[in-house]
Each structure stands twice: as C-alpha cells, then as structure tokens.
N, C-alpha and C positions, 0 to 999 in steps of 0.2 A: 239850301241844305248844305251841311258841312261835307268836307271831302270824305271823311270816314274810311280812308284807305281804299278808295274805289279800285285802285290798280291791283290790289292783292286778292284776286278772286280765286275761287276754288278750282277753276279750270287750269290753274298753274300748280295745283297741289296733286301729289300722287295719292288719290283717294283710296287706293288699295292698301295703303299703310295705316289708315285710320282705324282705330280699334272698334270692335263691335259695341263696346260700352258707350263710346262717344256717339256712335250712330243711333243707338237706342234712346239717347237723351234728346236728340235733335227735334223729333216731333213734339216733345213736351215744351221745348223752348218756343217752337213755332206757335203752339196753341196759346201759350201765355202772352207772347208778343201780339197775337191777333186780338186777345182780350184787351190789352193795353191800347192798341190802335183804335178799337171800337169805342173805348172809353175816353178818347181824345188826348191820350198821353203822347207828347211830342218827343221827349227825350228822357232817358233814364240811365242811372249809373249801374255798374255791375253789382254794387252792394245792394241797391234797391231791388234789382232783379233777383239776386240770390235770396233775399229775405222772402220774396213772394213765392219762389219756386223751391225753397228748402234745399238748396245746394250752396256750397261755398262760392264766394265771389271768385276765388282763385280757380275753382273747377270750371266755372262758367267761362272765364277768360281763356283758360287753357283749351277748352273745347273749341271756342271760336278761333283761336290761333291756328288750329289745324287747317282752317280755311282762309286765313288771311287777317283775322282780327276784327276789322270793321268798327273799331272805336277810336276816339280821340282823347288823349289825356286832358283832363280838365273839363271835358264836355260830356263824356259818356257815350251813349249810343243813341242815334236817331232811330226811333222805334219803327217808323214806316220803312226806312231804308233797310234796317236789319230784318224786319219781317219779310220783305220781298226777297232779300238775299237768302234768307233761310229757306224760303219756298223754292228758290232757284236751286239751291244745294240739294234739296229733297226731290227735285224733279217735278215740282207741282205746277210749274209754269207751262209744262207741256201737257197735252191731253193723254191721259192714261186710261185706255179702254180695258174693261174687265169683263170676263165671262164667268158665270157660276155654274159649276157642274154639280147638280143635285138641287132640285127645286122643292125640297121638303120644307119643314118649318124653319130650319136654320138658313137655308138658301134664300127663302122668301124674306126672312128678317134682314139679311144683308142687303137684298135688293130694295128694301123699304127704307134703308138708312139714308136720309137726305143729306147728311154731312159729307158723303162722298162727293156730291155734286159741287159743293162750295170749295172743295180742296183739289179740284182738278181731275177727279176720277169719274168715269162714266161707265155704268153697268149697261152693256149693250145686248146681252143675251143670257138666258138661263137654259140649261139642258137637263133632260131627265129621260128615264125609260118608262115611267108610269104614264099610260095612255090617258088617265084621268087628269093629269097635270098639263100634258102637251096641248098647246094652243091657248092656254090661259095667259093673262098678262099680270105682272106684278109692278105696280107703279109705272105702267106704260111699257114695260119690257116683256117681250114674249118669251114663253117657255117652248123650246124646240125639242124635237126628238133627238136623242144623242147621236143617232145615225147621221144627222146633218152637221155634226161637229167639223168634219174635214172641209166641207164646202163653205161653211160659215167662216172658219179661220182663213181660208184662202181668199175670201171676198172682203174681209174686214181686218183692220190693223188691231190685233189683240196684244196688249202688253202683259196682262196678268190673267191667270186662270185661278179661280178660287175653288177648292174642293170641299164640298159639304156632303160627303159620302160616308157610308159605312166603311169600317177599316178593311173589310174583305174586298171591297171594290176599288178603293183609292189607289193602290199601287199600280194596278193594270191601267186605270184611266190616266194616271200621271205619266206612265211610259208612253201611252198613246199621244198625249199632249206634247211630249218632248219630240216624238217623231213628226208631229205636225208643225214644229218650229217654235213652240212656246218655251220661253227661257226663264219665266218667273212664275212660281206657284205659291199661292197662299193656301196653306194646308190646314183645314179644320178637322180632318179625319184623325182619330186617335191611333195613328200608326206612323212610324218613321219611314220615310220614302228613300229607297236606294236608287238614286239617280246620278247621272254624270256630274262631275265636280263643277262644270260651268253652268249648271242649272241653279238658279237662285230660289231657295225655299225659305219661306217664313212660316213656322209652325205655330198654330194657335190651338193648343190642346186644352180645352175647357176643363176637362176632368183633372188634368194636372194642376191647373190653377186653384180649383176648389180643394184639392188635396193639400196643396201648400198652405192654404188658409186654415184648413182643418189642423194641420200640424202646428201652426202658430197658436191656434185656439187652445189646443190640448197640451202645449209645452211652454206656455208662458210661465 
C-alpha cells in the first residue's frame, strides 16, 4: 500500500476550525468510498471521485486537506486506506451506543434500520411512557419505561440520544438527558432545543425537508 501521507492524520488538525459544510460532506464521501471498495476498486483519482459524487475535484481535495490530504500525486487515492481514514475521522471505528426516546412509529423505524450496525452504531434501548409499548422488543432491542432512563444511562455507555417525541415533550426530555450526562442529541422533534452550547445537536426536521422540496416544486 502506498504511503498516502500516513503521518498527516486528523488528530494533528484543530477540528474545531473545520466548517460545518465540510463536515456535512464527509458521510457522503464515506458512503461512496464504501461502494467503491465493495466493487473491488483499488485506487481512484480525485477527478474520477468528483465525477461520481457530483462535486468538483478541487472541492474534494480541499475537504480532505483539512484532515491531512491522504493522496499521492500521480497515484491518486488508495480506496481502502481512504475509506478507513474517513471512518476514523467520523468516529466510526469506535462503538457508538444510541438510545431512542419515543418508541412510536418513527422510533421503531430507526431501531429497525440495519445500516446503523454496519457503520459502528448500536441502538441499545428504546424508552416510552406508553404501557402498551413497554416490554416489547424492536429488532431485539427492548422498550423500557422512561422512568428507567437514569439507571440505564448510569449502567451503560450512551454516546447519542435520539428524540422521536412530540414537540411539546422534547425540550423537557432533552434537558433531562443533559442532566444525566448526555452530550449528543439527534433531534427528530419539530422544535428547536435551547440547550447549553457544549451540547451537540443534530436536527432532522422531516417537515422542514418536505417543505423545502415543496418550495422547489412550486418555484422551478
């Protein structure tokens, strides 16, 4: 395997200075590289990658340069090496345990998503207040009474909490999670959470997405 600038790893980069736009593109790069790896592609140039991903070669190189580059002039990129490096940058080589608060249709749909397993994420518990849901399992993961949240978090290493709750319930539960030591929240509730600045929040507002699509349909 070529050297590929092994010494210029992201642990020497101040990741706090990397723009959100670059970070948003990283999972897409990782997904495409995984497809290439599964298809037996050994090496690829930035031009070939840019054509597949519909970004400019310059943009792709600039994004990677934030983390050290990883390419060799005249060779391009070793796909397997770059795929694993991208996974390391995204934190996918570590185990990321997730709990889901809200075991309704959306919460169960998330728990049933098998792609999480292959990308280093493990859903280890769902929580709800509905007695009809408590005790059931979703793809082998148990639904617990939300009153057990504190003891569960104390006994398990939870990296991420996903909120699939009504907007009236989400802020209170989010504050409770922060008090219990959770620092990363994946928020599917259609409400903005007012939490301390050191809490990492990724909002997935489904209605916002469909409204954006509606705008594009009606304003082309």
